C-alpha positions in Angstrom: -33.4 136.0 38.6 -37.0 137.1 39.1 -36.8 135.8 42.7 -33.6 137.7 43.2 -35.2 141.1 42.4 -38.3 140.3 44.4 -36.2 139.5 47.5 -34.2 142.7 48.4 -32.3 141.0 51.1 -31.1 138.3 48.9 -30.1 140.9 46.3 -28.0 142.9 48.8 -26.2 139.7 49.9 -25.2 138.9 46.4 -24.1 142.5 45.8 -21.9 142.4 48.9 -20.3 139.1 47.8 -19.6 140.5 44.4 -18.0 143.7 45.8 -15.8 141.6 48.0 -14.7 139.5 45.1 -13.8 142.7 43.1 -11.9 144.2 46.0 -10.0 141.0 46.5 -9.1 140.9 42.9 -7.9 144.6 42.9 -5.8 143.9 46.0 -4.2 140.9 44.2 -3.4 142.9 41.1 -1.4 145.5 43.2 1.1 142.8 44.3 4.1 143.0 41.9 6.1 139.9 41.4 9.8 140.4 41.7 13.0 138.4 41.6 15.4 138.9 44.5 19.0 138.5 45.3 20.9 138.6 48.6 23.6 141.2 49.1 27.0 139.8 49.9 30.5 140.9 50.7 32.9 140.7 47.8 35.1 142.7 45.3 34.5 144.1 41.9 36.8 142.9 39.1 36.4 144.7 35.8 38.2 144.8 32.5 38.6 148.4 31.2 39.3 149.1 27.5 40.0 152.2 25.5 40.9 152.6 21.9 43.0 154.9 19.9 45.5 155.3 17.0 49.2 154.4 16.9 51.6 157.4 16.3 55.4 157.6 16.1 57.2 158.0 19.4 58.9 161.1 18.0 58.8 163.0 14.7 61.5 165.5 13.8 61.2 168.1 11.1 64.7 168.8 9.7 65.5 172.4 8.7 68.6 173.9 7.0 70.4 176.7 9.0 71.8 178.2 5.8 70.6 178.6 2.2 72.6 177.0 -0.5 72.7 174.4 -3.2 72.1 170.8 -2.1 74.9 168.7 -3.6 73.9 165.4 -1.8 70.6 163.9 -0.6 71.1 160.9 1.8 67.7 159.2 1.7 64.2 159.0 0.4 60.7 158.5 1.9 60.5 155.1 3.6 64.3 154.7 4.1 65.6 153.9 7.5 68.3 156.2 8.9 70.5 156.2 11.9 71.2 159.1 14.3 74.1 161.2 12.9 73.6 159.9 9.4 74.2 162.4 6.6 71.0 163.5 5.0 71.8 166.7 3.1 75.1 168.3 2.0 75.1 172.0 1.0 77.8 173.4 -1.4 80.5 175.3 0.5 82.7 176.7 -2.3 81.8 180.3 -1.5 82.1 179.8 2.3 85.5 178.2 1.9 86.6 181.3 -0.1 85.2 183.6 2.6 87.1 181.5 5.2 90.4 182.0 3.5 89.9 185.7 3.3 88.9 185.9 7.0 91.9 183.8 8.0 94.2 186.1 6.1 92.7 189.1 7.9 93.2 187.3 11.2 96.8 186.7 10.3 97.2 190.3 9.4 95.8 191.5 12.6 98.0 189.1 14.5 101.0 190.5 12.7 99.9 194.0 13.6 99.6 193.0 17.2 103.1 191.6 17.1 104.4 194.8 15.6 102.5 196.9 18.2 103.9 194.8 21.0 107.5 195.6 19.7 106.5 199.3 19.6 105.4 199.2 23.2 108.7 197.6 24.3 110.7 200.2 22.3 108.6 203.1 23.8 109.1 201.6 27.3 112.9 201.6 26.8 112.9 205.2 25.5 110.7 206.2 28.5 113.2 204.6 30.9 116.1 206.4 29.2 114.3 209.8 29.3 113.4 209.3 33.0 117.0 208.5 34.0 118.3 211.5 31.9 115.8 213.8 33.7 116.7 212.5 37.1 120.4 212.9 36.4 119.9 216.5 35.1 117.8 217.5 38.1 120.6 216.2 40.5 123.2 218.1 38.6 121.1 221.3 38.7 121.3 221.3 42.5 125.1 221.3 42.3 125.0 224.1 39.6 126.7 221.8 37.0 123.8 222.2 34.6 121.5 225.1 33.9 117.7 225.3 34.3 117.4 225.3 30.5 119.0 221.9 30.3 116.6 220.6 32.9 113.6 222.0 31.0 114.9 220.2 27.9 115.2 216.9 29.8 111.6 217.4 31.1 110.4 217.9 27.5 112.1 214.7 26.3 110.6 212.8 29.3 107.0 214.1 28.5 107.4 213.1 24.8 108.6 209.6 25.8 105.6 209.2 28.1 103.2 210.2 25.4 104.9 207.8 22.9 104.6 205.0 25.4 100.9 205.7 26.1 100.1 205.8 22.3 102.0 202.5 21.7 100.2 200.9 24.6 96.7 202.0 23.3 97.5 200.8 19.8 98.6 197.4 21.1 95.5 197.0 23.2 93.3 197.9 20.2 95.0 195.6 17.8 95.5 192.7 20.2 92.1 193.2 21.9 89.0 194.1 20.0 90.6 194.0 16.6 91.9 190.5 17.1 88.6 189.3 18.7 86.6 190.6 15.7 88.9 189.0 13.2 88.8 185.7 15.2 85.0 185.9 15.5 84.6 186.3 11.7 86.7 183.2 11.2 84.7 181.2 13.7 81.4 182.4 12.2 82.3 181.2 8.8 83.5 177.9 10.2 80.1 177.4 11.9 78.4 178.2 8.6 80.5 175.5 6.9 79.6 173.0 9.6 75.9 173.9 9.1 76.2 172.9 5.5 76.3 169.3 6.7 72.9 168.2 7.9 72.5 164.9 9.7 69.6 163.0 11.3 69.1 163.9 15.0 67.4 160.5 15.6 67.2 157.0 14.3 64.0 156.3 12.4 62.2 156.4 9.0 62.1 159.2 6.5 58.5 160.2 6.2 58.8 163.3 4.1 61.3 164.8 1.7 60.9 168.2 0.1 64.3 168.6 -1.6 66.1 167.3 -4.6 69.8 167.4 -5.5 70.7 170.7 -7.0 67.9 172.7 -5.4 68.4 175.6 -3.0 67.7 174.9 0.6 65.2 177.0 2.5 65.7 177.9 6.2 61.9 178.3 6.7 60.6 175.0 5.3 61.6 171.5 6.5 63.9 169.6 4.2 62.8 166.2 5.6 60.9 164.6 8.4 62.1 161.6 10.3 59.9 159.5 12.6 61.1 157.2 15.4 58.9 154.1 15.0 60.9 151.7 17.1 58.5 152.8 19.9 54.9 153.7 19.1 52.4 155.6 21.2 48.7 154.7 21.5 46.8 157.9 21.9 43.2 157.4 23.2 40.6 158.6 25.6 39.3 157.1 28.8 36.1 157.8 30.8 36.2 159.9 33.9 35.0 156.8 35.9 38.1 154.9 34.9 40.8 157.6 34.6 41.0 157.9 38.4 42.3 154.3 38.5 45.0 154.9 35.9 48.5 156.3 36.7 51.7 156.9 34.8 53.8 153.7 34.7 50.8 151.3 34.8 51.1 148.3 32.6 48.4 147.6 30.0 47.8 145.1 27.2 47.5 146.4 23.7 45.9 144.6 20.8 45.9 145.9 17.2 42.8 145.5 15.1 44.7 144.2 12.0 46.9 141.7 13.9 44.3 139.4 15.7 45.5 137.2 18.4 48.6 139.2 19.2 49.0 141.2 22.4 51.7 143.9 23.1 52.9 145.0 26.5 52.2 148.7 27.0 53.1 151.3 29.6 51.0 154.4 30.4 53.2 157.4 29.7 50.7 160.3 30.1 47.3 160.8 31.7 45.8 164.1 30.7 44.7 166.3 33.6 42.1 168.0 31.5 39.1 166.4 29.8 39.1 166.2 26.0 36.8 168.3 23.9 34.2 165.5 23.9 33.7 166.0 27.6 34.1 163.5 30.5 36.9 161.7 28.6 40.5 162.2 29.3 43.5 161.7 26.9 45.8 158.8 27.6 49.1 158.0 26.0 50.6 154.4 26.1 54.1 153.4 24.9 54.7 150.0 23.2 57.7 148.5 21.5 57.3 147.9 17.7 58.2 144.4 16.7 58.3 145.5 13.0 54.7 144.7 12.2 53.2 147.8 13.6 52.7 150.9 11.5 51.8 154.4 12.6 48.2 155.1 11.9 46.9 151.7 12.9 44.0 151.5 15.3 44.5 149.6 18.6 42.9 148.9 21.9 44.5 149.0 25.4 43.0 147.1 28.3 43.7 146.6 32.0 42.0 144.9 34.9 40.6 146.8 37.9 40.1 145.1 41.2 38.1 147.2 43.8 38.3 147.1 47.5 36.2 144.6 49.5 32.6 145.8 50.2 28.9 145.0 49.8 28.0 143.8 46.3 24.6 144.0 44.7 23.3 143.1 41.2 23.4 146.1 38.9 19.8 145.4 38.0 18.8 146.4 41.5 19.8 150.0 41.1 17.6 152.8 39.9 18.1 156.6 39.8 15.7 159.3 41.0 14.9 162.6 39.4 17.7 164.1 41.5 20.2 161.7 40.1 20.7 159.8 43.3 20.8 156.0 43.3 18.4 153.9 45.2 17.3 150.3 45.6 14.4 148.3 47.2 15.1 146.0 50.1 12.5 143.1 50.4 11.4 142.4 54.0 8.2 140.8 55.3 6.6 140.7 51.8 7.1 144.4 51.3 9.8 146.5 49.6 11.5 149.4 51.4 13.2 152.1 49.3 16.8 152.9 50.3 19.1 155.6 49.1 22.5 154.1 48.1 26.0 155.4 47.6 27.7 153.4 44.8 31.3 152.6 44.1 33.0 150.6 41.4 30.8 148.5 39.0 31.2 145.9 36.2 28.8 144.5 33.7 26.7 142.7 36.4 27.4 144.0 39.9 28.0 147.2 41.7 29.7 148.0 45.0 27.3 149.7 47.5 29.2 151.9 49.8 26.3 152.8 52.0 22.6 151.9 52.2 22.8 148.2 52.2 24.1 145.4 54.5 25.3 141.9 53.8 22.5 139.4 53.8 19.7 141.8 53.0 17.4 140.9 50.1 17.0 143.3 47.2 14.6 143.3 44.3 16.3 142.8 41.0 13.4 142.8 38.6 10.4 145.1 37.9 12.3 147.7 40.0 10.9 150.6 38.0 7.3 149.5 39.0 8.0 149.4 42.7 7.1 152.0 45.4 8.2 152.3 49.0 6.0 150.0 51.2 4.5 148.1 48.3 3.6 144.5 48.8 5.4 142.1 46.4 5.3 138.5 45.5 8.5 136.5 45.0 
């Protein structure tokens, strides 16, 4: 060591060698080791799932159209009913009495109409007689057989006959027209009220709610019962914006129910919501499926379908990074260096993504340590 310090040339040589070793070591540490993969043509196949809750195909709240005492209740919660089956019968004693009165009034108006029609015919006959008498008297006046006074008397009788005919015609029109219509309308109205006293189920299903007991008075503002059609159930769920564009009404999906493992149901997409749900970026979807008797409304379920994309250039998902502007990029390895490429992406699955632009088949991309890479950096493979 003493000789080293006493020989400045030797000291400089050693220092230069040491600096070179340090620089070489620094250069070596800048080389990032990466794993690579070759881009290749192919297609993306992906299984898409979304979950939701099973609800009845249809639920109908049944209301009474008239208020009255319920004399019969045709079912209880949980009972199965058929379309048209009697559910509630309302007492009609008062309505039946009103109907008899209205029918009697209708019969009376009909009788009045018949009498008025006879009166019109009689007045028409009297008018014809008065007209002929007047015509005959006027003819005789020209031959001086009768006097002017006799003609005036015939004119007066003719005018009275015309007035009587007009009055009889108006009376007949009133009785047989608006009067008869009003009486008939009252009868029809009461008959409709009586028919409204019989309340039947509009659909086949299960009674899910009952708010009335025999003997109670029905309300026209509150539902008496609720009936749900559970022969077909609907899965109501939400699907992401990336997947909703691949789903259309009529598409077939597979449905599995959490509490029935190993069983799959065939479903059909009935609705795809055009507006995102409140959660944002997720769209409502409704799937129909037939109930085999084991499914209950309220159960949770999952629907799944397979997406197969168009042919294109495939790259490992691990090769993709995103810049601060949100645009995707990747690093192509060539000649021991990496080159940053902007990329337009398409469909993806758990391991691969379709690159629509920015990559060609056969090119090598870095798939590890991607976040540590920079454009033009030397890498080791």
